N, C-alpha and C positions, 0 to 999 in steps of 0.2 A: 462500335457494334459490328461484329463480323457477320458475314452471311451464314445462315444456319447450315449450309451445305459445304462450307469451306473447311478443309482439313489442312491446317498449317503444317508444313514439313520442315522448313528451315528459314531463318531470317533472310529477308530480301537484302541484296547488296544496297546499302544505304546511299552509296555514291550515285546510284541510278535513281534514287528516290529523293531528290533534293529540289526545292524545299519540300518538306513533308508536313502534313497536318498532324495533330495529335492522333495517335493510332489507337484504335479500340483494343488491340492485343498488346499494346505497349510499344511494339516495334512492328514495322511492316514485314509481312511474311510471304514467301513463295509457297505454293502448295497445290493441292488437288481439289477438284470439284467433285463432291461425292453425290451430287444430283445425277451426274452422268459418269458412271463407274470409271474411276481413275483418270478422268479428263484433266489435263494440265491447262488451265486458262492462260491466255496471253497476258502480256504485261499491262495493257490498258485495263483489262477486266480485273486483274489483281489489284491495280491501283484504285479503280473507281467502284468496284462491286464487291469482290471477295473480301478484302480487308475492311471495307466500310459498311457492308450490309445494305439492306433495303434495295435488293436487286430485282424484286418482283416487277414485272413489266419492262425491265431494262435488259435482262439477261435471258438469252434463249434457252439456257440450261435450267433456269429456275423453275421448279415444279409448282404450278399454281395451287395444287392441292395441299401444299405445305401450310401448316397452321402458324408458322413463325416467320418473322422477317429479319431478325438480327439477335445477336447475343451481346450483352455487356458484362464486363468484369471490373471489380475494384477490390483493392486490398482493404478489408474492413478493419483488420487489426494485425499486428505483428509484435509478438512478445519476445522475439529473439530466437525462439525455438519453433514456434508454430505460426504460420501465416493463415489467417482466415480470409478466404476469398468469397465475396458476395457475387452472385451471378443472377442475371435477369434475362430471360428470353422474351422478346417483344413481338407483338403483333399489332400492326397499325399504330405504331409509336406508343403503345401501352403495354405494361407488364402482362404477360400471359402466364408464365411460370417463373419461379425464382427459388433460390436456395443458397446454402453456404457450403463451402468445401474447406477442410482443414488440410494444410500442407505441412508436413513434418520436414524441417530443414535437415535434421540428422539423417532421416531415412531417404530424403530426396524424392519424396512422392506424396501423393494424397493418402490420408489415412483411410478414407472410404471413397474411392473414386466414383464418379457418376457412371451409370450403366451406358449412357449415350457416348459412343466413341468420339464423336465430333466435339461435343461439349467438353469431354475429358481432355482432348488434345488442345482445344482452344484455351482452356483454363491453364493447362501446363505451359503453353506458349506465353500466356499472360504472366505467370509466375516467373518464368525464365527472364522475361523483359524486366519485371519488377526487381528481381534480384540483381540483374546487371546494372540497372539504374541506381539502385541503393548502394552498390559497391563502387560506383564511379565517383571520382573526386568532384567536389562542388566546383562550379565554374568560378574563375577569378572575378572578384567584385560582387559575388553573390553573398547571401546571408551567411554569417559565420555560425558554426556549431559550438556552443559552449555548454 
């Protein structure tokens, strides 16, 4: 669950993020805090708040008037041509809003992107991580694909 103000810009150098928990956007990201125009959070905030969400009361930049606490993403389906991304914006650990986005692999973009720029960028970051993981070879000793 990423912070609703976190605008991911580029994957975080994973060598500096070891060991890492399961990441809400699939990979850890460096980026901007859009609660405070163009602010670049420090490494600790990126690790503990921006990438992980639920920063209310923990982050001085978090706007208490915000009605959401975090955003979740998951690949609901992938038919080889289109990836359907399910997203949920949470408030107090409960779904507040939700929806689905269709990502065209051929076009390299969402067919109908969300109007919210942050949600759009977070979903795009999630898709990039999903595609990277899917293309990566299976680890040795893992389940075989037959």
